[in-house]
PAMIRO-473218 format. One line per field, with one value per residue: x, y, z of N, C-alpha, C in turn. Coordinates in steps of 0.02 Angstrom, whole numbers, plus 50000, padded with zeros to 5 digits. Layout:
% PAMIRO-473218
n_px <- (X, ...)
n_py <- (Y, ...)
n_pz <- (Z, ...)
ca_px <- (X, ...)
ca_py <- (Y, ...)
ca_pz <- (Z, ...)
c_px <- (X, ...)
c_py <- (Y, ...)
c_pz <- (Z, ...)
END
This chain:
% PAMIRO-473218
n_px <- (49966, 50129, 50269, 50402, 50515, 50519, 50588, 50616, 50671, 50760, 50826, 50711, 50638, 50554, 50470, 50401, 50285, 50275, 50132, 50092, 50205, 50238, 50355, 50465, 50512, 50627, 50626, 50700, 50669, 50737, 50818, 50830, 50909, 50858, 50761, 50780, 50671, 50556, 50622, 50660, 50771, 50840, 50927, 50960, 51005, 51121, 51258, 51236, 51130, 51006, 50922, 50770, 50670, 50519, 50409, 50301, 50359, 50429, 50342, 50301, 50209, 50038, 49943, 49839, 49926, 50040, 50187, 50355, 50501, 50672, 50802, 50886, 50807, 50763, 50635, 50508, 50371, 50202, 50202, 50111, 50043, 50141, 50180, 50061, 50058, 50173, 50135, 50021, 50081, 50160, 50292, 50428, 50552, 50637, 50718, 50688, 50753, 50763, 50761, 50706, 50580, 50467, 50367, 50339, 50184, 50126, 49988, 49903, 49858, 49891, 49922, 50025, 50140, 50122, 50135, 50268, 50333, 50296, 50365, 50495, 50503, 50484, 50577, 50594, 50657, 50776, 50726, 50623, 50456, 50372, 50217, 50090, 49985, 49829, 49776, 49669, 49527, 49552, 49516, 49499, 49456, 49440, 49385, 49257, 49297, 49316, 49400, 49435, 49510, 49496, 49533, 49580, 49598, 49649, 49687, 49572, 49459, 49329, 49251, 49185, 49130, 49078, 49027, 48987, 48932, 48851, 48914, 48996, 48936, 48875, 48975, 49015, 49121, 49173, 49310, 49409, 49576, 49631, 49679, 49722, 49646, 49682, 49763, 49676, 49556, 49580, 49706, 49701, 49624, 49606, 49673, 49578, 49497, 49419, 49375, 49346, 49423, 49553, 49631, 49642, 49711, 49832, 49882, 49918, 50022, 49998, 49946, 50013, 50058, 49948, 49833, 49722, 49786, 49834, 49741, 49569, 49458, 49331, 49189, 49092, 48964, 48993, 49112, 49261, 49359, 49405, 49396, 49314, 49264, 49354, 49295, 49128, 49123, 49246, 49300, 49286, 49360, 49487, 49511, 49522, 49638, 49732, 49724, 49774, 49908, 49948, 49934, 50031, 50142, 50163, 50261, 50248, 50135, 49966, 49860, 49701, 49533, 49483, 49382, 49316, 49261, 49245, 49382, 49551, 49723, 49777, 49696, 49714, 49850, 49842, 49774, 49870, 49964, 49891, 49876, 50011, 50044, 49980, 50035, 49976, 49891, 49935, 50043, 50198, 50208, 50283, 50280, 50265, 50355, 50275, 50182, 50192, 50239, 50152, 50057, 49996, 49993, 50117, 50151, 50290, 50343, 50296, 50220, 50315)
n_py <- (49492, 49547, 49447, 49454, 49515, 49687, 49853, 50029, 50136, 50243, 50354, 50453, 50599, 50670, 50778, 50824, 50854, 50752, 50658, 50621, 50646, 50778, 50823, 50891, 50803, 50734, 50626, 50497, 50389, 50242, 50133, 49953, 49792, 49629, 49528, 49606, 49669, 49785, 49920, 50039, 50172, 50266, 50416, 50500, 50447, 50348, 50286, 50131, 50087, 50121, 50053, 49976, 49839, 49835, 49742, 49615, 49558, 49661, 49755, 49866, 49946, 49987, 50083, 50198, 50213, 50120, 50064, 50028, 49945, 49917, 49811, 49900, 49993, 50091, 50173, 50189, 50281, 50272, 50199, 50144, 50209, 50232, 50098, 50048, 50114, 50060, 49926, 49937, 49979, 49874, 49859, 49774, 49785, 49908, 50051, 50165, 50311, 50417, 50567, 50576, 50530, 50477, 50431, 50553, 50641, 50696, 50724, 50654, 50541, 50400, 50441, 50542, 50462, 50364, 50445, 50480, 50358, 50336, 50442, 50402, 50287, 50113, 49970, 49813, 49663, 49533, 49417, 49293, 49326, 49306, 49252, 49244, 49113, 49072, 48927, 48894, 48970, 49114, 49197, 49337, 49421, 49574, 49659, 49760, 49742, 49642, 49536, 49443, 49319, 49231, 49094, 49138, 49182, 49304, 49466, 49548, 49663, 49678, 49798, 49867, 50005, 50088, 50232, 50337, 50460, 50575, 50616, 50513, 50387, 50234, 50149, 50057, 49959, 49867, 49801, 49747, 49724, 49773, 49828, 49961, 49999, 50023, 50139, 50234, 50229, 50208, 50254, 50401, 50428, 50507, 50509, 50529, 50621, 50668, 50830, 50863, 50774, 50806, 50882, 50791, 50687, 50751, 50780, 50654, 50632, 50615, 50656, 50777, 50841, 50853, 50925, 51023, 51008, 50880, 50788, 50737, 50836, 50819, 50885, 50816, 50851, 50899, 50907, 50992, 51034, 51146, 51112, 51003, 50831, 50702, 50589, 50528, 50425, 50428, 50394, 50253, 50210, 50254, 50173, 50051, 50077, 50086, 49953, 49883, 49929, 49883, 49742, 49717, 49704, 49572, 49535, 49500, 49493, 49445, 49317, 49324, 49344, 49478, 49513, 49636, 49715, 49860, 49859, 49894, 49951, 49864, 49746, 49712, 49677, 49571, 49477, 49439, 49383, 49274, 49200, 49167, 49095, 48974, 48844, 48767, 48847, 48923, 48950, 48975, 49040, 49038, 49153, 49109, 49147, 49204, 49238, 49410, 49421, 49358, 49228, 49066, 49024, 48932, 48809, 48819, 48802, 48747, 48827, 48859)
n_pz <- (49188, 49222, 49173, 49206, 49333, 49388, 49392, 49428, 49296, 49312, 49438, 49531, 49605, 49747, 49865, 50024, 50159, 50307, 50344, 50475, 50557, 50530, 50479, 50358, 50216, 50100, 49961, 49865, 49735, 49682, 49561, 49582, 49602, 49534, 49644, 49754, 49812, 49893, 49977, 50105, 50143, 50266, 50268, 50367, 50482, 50582, 50485, 50398, 50474, 50428, 50335, 50289, 50256, 50163, 50213, 50282, 50396, 50451, 50498, 50623, 50684, 50672, 50691, 50627, 50519, 50414, 50483, 50464, 50529, 50587, 50660, 50721, 50776, 50693, 50607, 50480, 50433, 50370, 50245, 50160, 50051, 49953, 49935, 49882, 49758, 49698, 49693, 49609, 49491, 49460, 49509, 49569, 49629, 49714, 49787, 49910, 49955, 50093, 50192, 50318, 50444, 50386, 50244, 50118, 50121, 50009, 49908, 49986, 49925, 49813, 49689, 49658, 49676, 49580, 49467, 49486, 49465, 49332, 49274, 49299, 49223, 49178, 49202, 49138, 49206, 49185, 49252, 49319, 49380, 49535, 49605, 49732, 49759, 49822, 49912, 49989, 50073, 50180, 50329, 50439, 50591, 50677, 50804, 50744, 50617, 50472, 50363, 50218, 50110, 49958, 49848, 49681, 49506, 49482, 49553, 49656, 49739, 49855, 49949, 50098, 50192, 50343, 50424, 50562, 50507, 50404, 50290, 50246, 50283, 50228, 50115, 49969, 49863, 49721, 49637, 49501, 49465, 49327, 49163, 49192, 49301, 49436, 49428, 49373, 49450, 49585, 49636, 49641, 49754, 49910, 50079, 50233, 50366, 50524, 50574, 50706, 50776, 50766, 50861, 50968, 50906, 50873, 50998, 51033, 50950, 50815, 50645, 50630, 50519, 50440, 50325, 50220, 50102, 50094, 50137, 50155, 50240, 50361, 50435, 50501, 50448, 50323, 50186, 50204, 50116, 49990, 49854, 49855, 49832, 49742, 49695, 49714, 49803, 49868, 49991, 50020, 49914, 49949, 50060, 49996, 49924, 50031, 50073, 49962, 49966, 50094, 50079, 49986, 50060, 50074, 49988, 49858, 49716, 49753, 49709, 49724, 49784, 49877, 50014, 50111, 50261, 50345, 50368, 50417, 50432, 50532, 50529, 50395, 50396, 50486, 50409, 50313, 50402, 50451, 50334, 50300, 50413, 50399, 50319, 50223, 50154, 50049, 49904, 49819, 49654, 49497, 49367, 49207, 49055, 48909, 48762, 48736, 48863, 48949, 49028, 49082, 49257, 49343, 49460, 49569, 49694, 49855, 49997, 50146)
ca_px <- (50016, 50197, 50303, 50469, 50520, 50528, 50610, 50613, 50729, 50808, 50806, 50666, 50638, 50496, 50476, 50339, 50279, 50249, 50063, 50087, 50263, 50242, 50424, 50479, 50554, 50643, 50631, 50724, 50651, 50794, 50817, 50858, 50918, 50809, 50761, 50792, 50608, 50547, 50654, 50671, 50834, 50844, 50995, 50970, 51024, 51190, 51272, 51228, 51073, 50944, 50884, 50713, 50628, 50446, 50375, 50260, 50401, 50458, 50289, 50309, 50152, 49986, 49891, 49828, 49967, 50085, 50255, 50403, 50561, 50724, 50830, 50921, 50758, 50747, 50568, 50482, 50298, 50156, 50229, 50059, 50024, 50195, 50174, 50004, 50078, 50220, 50095, 49979, 50123, 50197, 50363, 50448, 50616, 50651, 50745, 50666, 50799, 50730, 50799, 50662, 50550, 50402, 50359, 50302, 50112, 50106, 49919, 49863, 49838, 49948, 49931, 50091, 50190, 50112, 50166, 50340, 50354, 50289, 50420, 50557, 50502, 50484, 50626, 50584, 50720, 50781, 50716, 50551, 50418, 50332, 50154, 50063, 49918, 49795, 49751, 49605, 49508, 49579, 49474, 49516, 49413, 49471, 49331, 49205, 49327, 49321, 49430, 49448, 49534, 49479, 49572, 49557, 49649, 49673, 49677, 49514, 49439, 49262, 49263, 49128, 49144, 49021, 49047, 48932, 48936, 48812, 48959, 49021, 48884, 48896, 48999, 49040, 49150, 49206, 49354, 49459, 49633, 49653, 49670, 49732, 49594, 49712, 49787, 49620, 49500, 49599, 49765, 49688, 49582, 49646, 49658, 49528, 49491, 49367, 49403, 49340, 49470, 49622, 49667, 49658, 49763, 49895, 49907, 49946, 50078, 49976, 49915, 50047, 50067, 49886, 49802, 49679, 49828, 49852, 49688, 49500, 49434, 49259, 49165, 49033, 48908, 49015, 49183, 49284, 49406, 49375, 49382, 49269, 49289, 49373, 49245, 49074, 49139, 49318, 49320, 49296, 49415, 49551, 49520, 49547, 49708, 49770, 49725, 49821, 49975, 49962, 49941, 50094, 50193, 50174, 50322, 50231, 50063, 49925, 49803, 49647, 49479, 49481, 49318, 49331, 49211, 49273, 49450, 49603, 49790, 49789, 49663, 49748, 49911, 49821, 49756, 49933, 49994, 49852, 49892, 50078, 50047, 49952, 50075, 49934, 49844, 49963, 50102, 50231, 50201, 50323, 50240, 50307, 50355, 50233, 50173, 50183, 50257, 50096, 50048, 49965, 50038, 50142, 50177, 50361, 50361, 50244, 50239, 50346)
ca_py <- (49507, 49544, 49385, 49468, 49566, 49754, 49908, 50093, 50143, 50292, 50384, 50511, 50631, 50710, 50800, 50847, 50847, 50689, 50667, 50615, 50675, 50849, 50837, 50895, 50746, 50725, 50555, 50477, 50321, 50221, 50064, 49901, 49731, 49575, 49496, 49656, 49688, 49856, 49939, 50110, 50184, 50333, 50444, 50546, 50408, 50324, 50243, 50059, 50069, 50152, 50017, 49938, 49807, 49846, 49678, 49603, 49543, 49723, 49800, 49876, 49984, 49994, 50130, 50253, 50204, 50062, 50084, 49973, 49960, 49866, 49791, 49957, 50039, 50141, 50162, 50232, 50280, 50286, 50171, 50110, 50241, 50215, 50027, 50038, 50136, 50011, 49867, 49952, 49987, 49812, 49866, 49723, 49802, 49980, 50077, 50233, 50346, 50475, 50599, 50588, 50471, 50459, 50444, 50615, 50631, 50723, 50750, 50607, 50483, 50366, 50468, 50571, 50410, 50335, 50492, 50475, 50296, 50348, 50486, 50362, 50232, 50046, 49925, 49741, 49631, 49465, 49371, 49277, 49355, 49259, 49274, 49201, 49087, 49040, 48859, 48890, 49035, 49138, 49251, 49361, 49472, 49616, 49704, 49763, 49731, 49574, 49534, 49375, 49309, 49167, 49081, 49168, 49186, 49373, 49504, 49593, 49683, 49703, 49832, 49904, 50044, 50122, 50282, 50375, 50526, 50576, 50628, 50448, 50336, 50168, 50148, 49992, 49959, 49806, 49818, 49700, 49766, 49759, 49882, 50027, 50015, 50053, 50207, 50279, 50227, 50201, 50294, 50471, 50435, 50534, 50492, 50574, 50623, 50712, 50891, 50865, 50727, 50828, 50901, 50730, 50651, 50787, 50770, 50586, 50630, 50598, 50708, 50840, 50872, 50849, 50988, 51014, 50992, 50809, 50747, 50762, 50853, 50811, 50913, 50775, 50868, 50919, 50906, 51061, 51051, 51193, 51080, 50947, 50763, 50680, 50538, 50529, 50373, 50431, 50366, 50181, 50200, 50260, 50113, 50000, 50096, 50064, 49880, 49863, 49941, 49838, 49673, 49710, 49685, 49500, 49527, 49479, 49497, 49390, 49299, 49310, 49392, 49504, 49541, 49671, 49758, 49903, 49839, 49945, 49925, 49808, 49687, 49693, 49640, 49507, 49431, 49412, 49339, 49212, 49162, 49140, 49048, 48911, 48825, 48734, 48894, 48962, 48924, 49019, 49022, 49077, 49171, 49091, 49191, 49183, 49292, 49474, 49416, 49333, 49156, 49035, 49017, 48864, 48803, 48803, 48782, 48755, 48868, 48822)
ca_pz <- (49239, 49196, 49190, 49231, 49385, 49361, 49435, 49393, 49251, 49337, 49502, 49528, 49670, 49769, 49934, 50053, 50232, 50331, 50366, 50547, 50591, 50517, 50460, 50287, 50195, 50029, 49944, 49799, 49718, 49642, 49536, 49625, 49563, 49544, 49709, 49806, 49844, 49907, 50040, 50118, 50178, 50294, 50264, 50423, 50542, 50579, 50427, 50408, 50516, 50405, 50284, 50316, 50205, 50167, 50212, 50341, 50453, 50478, 50522, 50695, 50710, 50621, 50713, 50581, 50459, 50418, 50501, 50462, 50568, 50587, 50725, 50750, 50803, 50642, 50579, 50426, 50439, 50314, 50183, 50122, 49987, 49907, 49920, 49837, 49691, 49671, 49676, 49552, 49432, 49448, 49526, 49618, 49660, 49716, 49849, 49924, 50000, 50120, 50245, 50375, 50475, 50357, 50173, 50109, 50111, 49944, 49912, 50026, 49884, 49781, 49621, 49647, 49670, 49513, 49420, 49496, 49431, 49260, 49254, 49301, 49175, 49207, 49170, 49150, 49222, 49157, 49307, 49324, 49434, 49573, 49635, 49784, 49743, 49879, 49905, 50024, 50101, 50244, 50356, 50506, 50620, 50729, 50822, 50693, 50552, 50446, 50296, 50197, 50042, 49930, 49787, 49619, 49454, 49478, 49615, 49656, 49806, 49873, 50012, 50125, 50253, 50375, 50474, 50592, 50478, 50342, 50233, 50223, 50294, 50204, 50046, 49946, 49796, 49698, 49582, 49476, 49447, 49259, 49115, 49221, 49351, 49496, 49413, 49358, 49495, 49656, 49654, 49659, 49814, 49965, 50149, 50261, 50439, 50551, 50602, 50780, 50807, 50751, 50922, 51006, 50870, 50878, 51066, 51034, 50905, 50747, 50604, 50641, 50454, 50401, 50303, 50161, 50045, 50092, 50166, 50153, 50306, 50368, 50498, 50515, 50405, 50256, 50169, 50210, 50062, 49942, 49789, 49864, 49823, 49675, 49679, 49763, 49852, 49876, 50055, 50013, 49867, 49985, 50101, 49949, 49912, 50089, 50073, 49910, 49991, 50150, 50056, 49948, 50109, 50066, 49949, 49790, 49704, 49779, 49667, 49771, 49791, 49945, 50035, 50174, 50291, 50398, 50381, 50417, 50427, 50578, 50503, 50333, 50414, 50517, 50356, 50288, 50453, 50453, 50274, 50305, 50469, 50377, 50261, 50173, 50124, 49993, 49870, 49771, 49583, 49451, 49309, 49149, 48997, 48853, 48715, 48769, 48934, 48990, 49024, 49140, 49313, 49355, 49529, 49574, 49762, 49905, 50054, 50200)
c_px <- (50085, 50232, 50372, 50465, 50534, 50552, 50598, 50676, 50781, 50782, 50762, 50656, 50571, 50509, 50409, 50339, 50253, 50180, 50058, 50145, 50265, 50312, 50430, 50529, 50565, 50653, 50657, 50706, 50701, 50786, 50850, 50862, 50863, 50817, 50770, 50729, 50604, 50578, 50657, 50737, 50836, 50917, 51010, 50988, 51095, 51202, 51266, 51169, 51005, 50901, 50831, 50675, 50554, 50411, 50342, 50302, 50429, 50405, 50294, 50251, 50101, 49928, 49891, 49872, 50008, 50156, 50299, 50466, 50610, 50752, 50870, 50872, 50740, 50679, 50554, 50406, 50264, 50185, 50174, 50041, 50078, 50191, 50116, 50022, 50125, 50183, 50055, 50017, 50166, 50272, 50380, 50508, 50628, 50679, 50723, 50714, 50763, 50768, 50757, 50625, 50487, 50403, 50319, 50228, 50090, 50034, 49873, 49838, 49901, 49964, 50000, 50146, 50183, 50145, 50242, 50367, 50349, 50345, 50486, 50561, 50507, 50531, 50610, 50653, 50719, 50779, 50642, 50520, 50378, 50268, 50136, 49994, 49889, 49774, 49683, 49590, 49542, 49537, 49500, 49465, 49452, 49418, 49276, 49232, 49328, 49351, 49448, 49477, 49516, 49518, 49540, 49614, 49678, 49657, 49618, 49496, 49366, 49269, 49200, 49151, 49079, 49048, 48984, 48938, 48896, 48855, 48983, 48966, 48910, 48917, 49027, 49069, 49181, 49248, 49402, 49516, 49661, 49641, 49674, 49683, 49624, 49730, 49728, 49570, 49517, 49654, 49748, 49650, 49625, 49625, 49610, 49526, 49439, 49399, 49400, 49385, 49542, 49661, 49688, 49714, 49831, 49925, 49940, 50004, 50062, 49950, 49949, 50059, 50005, 49858, 49756, 49720, 49843, 49801, 49620, 49479, 49358, 49238, 49099, 48975, 48929, 49090, 49207, 49332, 49371, 49355, 49338, 49303, 49308, 49325, 49190, 49089, 49214, 49342, 49332, 49352, 49483, 49563, 49545, 49621, 49752, 49778, 49774, 49893, 49994, 49974, 50003, 50153, 50205, 50237, 50311, 50157, 50027, 49868, 49746, 49592, 49476, 49412, 49328, 49272, 49243, 49346, 49497, 49671, 49800, 49758, 49694, 49811, 49894, 49805, 49819, 49964, 49957, 49868, 49960, 50085, 50022, 49987, 50034, 49890, 49870, 50023, 50132, 50220, 50247, 50282, 50282, 50302, 50311, 50229, 50157, 50197, 50203, 50093, 50015, 50016, 50055, 50171, 50251, 50381, 50303, 50268, 50274, 50419)
c_py <- (49499, 49480, 49395, 49519, 49634, 49802, 49973, 50101, 50190, 50321, 50445, 50536, 50666, 50732, 50824, 50836, 50778, 50700, 50667, 50649, 50751, 50871, 50841, 50841, 50748, 50651, 50546, 50404, 50296, 50149, 50016, 49836, 49679, 49543, 49543, 49670, 49763, 49871, 50015, 50117, 50257, 50356, 50491, 50511, 50382, 50278, 50169, 50038, 50087, 50113, 49972, 49905, 49824, 49779, 49666, 49592, 49605, 49775, 49806, 49916, 49990, 50038, 50190, 50252, 50141, 50087, 50022, 49994, 49903, 49854, 49847, 50008, 50095, 50124, 50210, 50224, 50293, 50263, 50146, 50142, 50229, 50142, 50012, 50058, 50086, 49947, 49879, 49958, 49926, 49817, 49817, 49745, 49877, 49998, 50150, 50263, 50407, 50501, 50616, 50525, 50445, 50473, 50509, 50601, 50649, 50749, 50703, 50547, 50448, 50395, 50500, 50518, 50372, 50380, 50490, 50414, 50304, 50392, 50448, 50312, 50166, 50002, 49853, 49709, 49558, 49412, 49356, 49310, 49300, 49292, 49225, 49178, 49053, 48969, 48850, 48958, 49050, 49197, 49272, 49414, 49509, 49668, 49702, 49748, 49657, 49578, 49462, 49375, 49238, 49157, 49111, 49169, 49256, 49408, 49551, 49608, 49704, 49734, 49870, 49942, 50074, 50169, 50318, 50448, 50526, 50589, 50562, 50395, 50268, 50173, 50079, 49999, 49891, 49825, 49761, 49742, 49745, 49822, 49952, 50046, 50047, 50126, 50255, 50285, 50226, 50249, 50366, 50481, 50453, 50507, 50544, 50570, 50673, 50770, 50890, 50814, 50751, 50844, 50839, 50691, 50685, 50782, 50702, 50578, 50610, 50660, 50776, 50877, 50873, 50918, 50972, 50997, 50918, 50764, 50779, 50775, 50851, 50841, 50880, 50788, 50884, 50908, 50978, 51081, 51094, 51160, 51018, 50880, 50749, 50626, 50544, 50479, 50370, 50396, 50290, 50167, 50207, 50200, 50055, 50014, 50072, 49988, 49854, 49871, 49894, 49766, 49663, 49697, 49609, 49486, 49505, 49491, 49435, 49379, 49278, 49362, 49412, 49532, 49571, 49713, 49795, 49886, 49899, 49912, 49862, 49743, 49664, 49653, 49573, 49455, 49399, 49364, 49272, 49169, 49129, 49088, 48979, 48890, 48792, 48783, 48930, 48926, 48978, 48994, 49067, 49090, 49159, 49142, 49161, 49240, 49356, 49470, 49390, 49258, 49130, 49028, 48943, 48860, 48785, 48781, 48792, 48800, 48826, 48840)
c_pz <- (49209, 49220, 49218, 49288, 49352, 49414, 49398, 49352, 49278, 49402, 49489, 49599, 49683, 49841, 49958, 50128, 50250, 50362, 50442, 50584, 50584, 50496, 50384, 50268, 50120, 50016, 49874, 49788, 49667, 49617, 49586, 49585, 49576, 49613, 49768, 49846, 49853, 49975, 50045, 50156, 50201, 50294, 50322, 50487, 50532, 50519, 50444, 50449, 50485, 50356, 50316, 50258, 50216, 50159, 50279, 50404, 50487, 50497, 50598, 50726, 50654, 50644, 50665, 50519, 50468, 50428, 50499, 50501, 50565, 50657, 50758, 50781, 50755, 50611, 50522, 50427, 50372, 50248, 50136, 50056, 49934, 49887, 49873, 49766, 49659, 49651, 49612, 49487, 49418, 49460, 49582, 49659, 49657, 49785, 49856, 49976, 50027, 50180, 50306, 50395, 50440, 50282, 50164, 50093, 50041, 49949, 49952, 49988, 49858, 49713, 49611, 49641, 49604, 49461, 49425, 49459, 49355, 49234, 49253, 49244, 49211, 49167, 49188, 49158, 49200, 49212, 49314, 49386, 49469, 49598, 49690, 49763, 49804, 49862, 49940, 50054, 50167, 50266, 50425, 50527, 50674, 50747, 50770, 50624, 50535, 50376, 50280, 50127, 50021, 49866, 49725, 49569, 49447, 49544, 49607, 49729, 49807, 49942, 50033, 50187, 50278, 50428, 50499, 50571, 50413, 50280, 50203, 50225, 50273, 50131, 50030, 49877, 49783, 49638, 49566, 49448, 49379, 49218, 49147, 49275, 49413, 49483, 49407, 49416, 49569, 49676, 49673, 49724, 49875, 50033, 50178, 50336, 50460, 50588, 50678, 50815, 50801, 50815, 50962, 50972, 50877, 50948, 51073, 50986, 50834, 50711, 50612, 50575, 50412, 50386, 50245, 50100, 50040, 50124, 50154, 50225, 50309, 50435, 50520, 50467, 50333, 50248, 50169, 50154, 50010, 49876, 49795, 49854, 49751, 49649, 49732, 49820, 49865, 49940, 50050, 49964, 49902, 50030, 50058, 49934, 49969, 50090, 50021, 49935, 50047, 50126, 50014, 49995, 50109, 50027, 49878, 49779, 49731, 49730, 49712, 49763, 49864, 49958, 50105, 50196, 50350, 50415, 50379, 50417, 50470, 50551, 50437, 50347, 50446, 50464, 50326, 50338, 50456, 50393, 50281, 50361, 50451, 50313, 50206, 50135, 50062, 49963, 49827, 49700, 49543, 49388, 49247, 49093, 48943, 48804, 48753, 48844, 48978, 48983, 49085, 49196, 49324, 49424, 49526, 49644, 49809, 49960, 50106, 50207)
END
């Protein structure tokens, strides 16, 4: 794990439709100073009102996507895929400028954002990086969803999903995030949805920008996308992608083993809330500099 904080070297740009809003949005990912964290700033609202930190305290909605908002009532939807890419690439500080209400869907995965970061380059900053180390297990349940974290020396995820569809059925995956595993095995996995639910979702104001270009469509018996799946188990991989993005709302990498069953955005956020609510369950750790920027973790402060 990188010992210093990092940002992108230069500003890079992308544009696309919002998955749920159906609004065309242009985004610029820009460098930010140490300690800035990840923030989004809308340029289409009144000056001084558009900046929103991407952290747990600013989550205002978690139905079908992660939505962050500020005290001015300004919101930004579907931040989880960008957050997953930033987490997977080890970016601590960045500012996403956008001219609409939602992060562009791109192809429905985190891969375009990984490519955006690679194009920008990564700049290590002369400031130590912090991680969150668990002191004891934390578990939450929400309906059929269950997600837990246990202390570990590195971040890993075991995830299981079950859907009443022969296309998905039951899928499981375990992954340790090392040696490019996120970029190769998780980032390309796309979001998905059922064709027979589209009308209901659109009546409720969701999936207005969804298409085969940015989501996997399932008609219960088959995948409708002309090019099929990128992985046989792309569905569980995307759920892991969402989980990575949601947990990065903690504001730092978490050293823990995550075990999840049927978890989604709401349960992922609940897990973070439960961890932070128990001051004895976690501590901040500063990652000391060592050879090649690596080293054992050293406690610098307890939670609280």
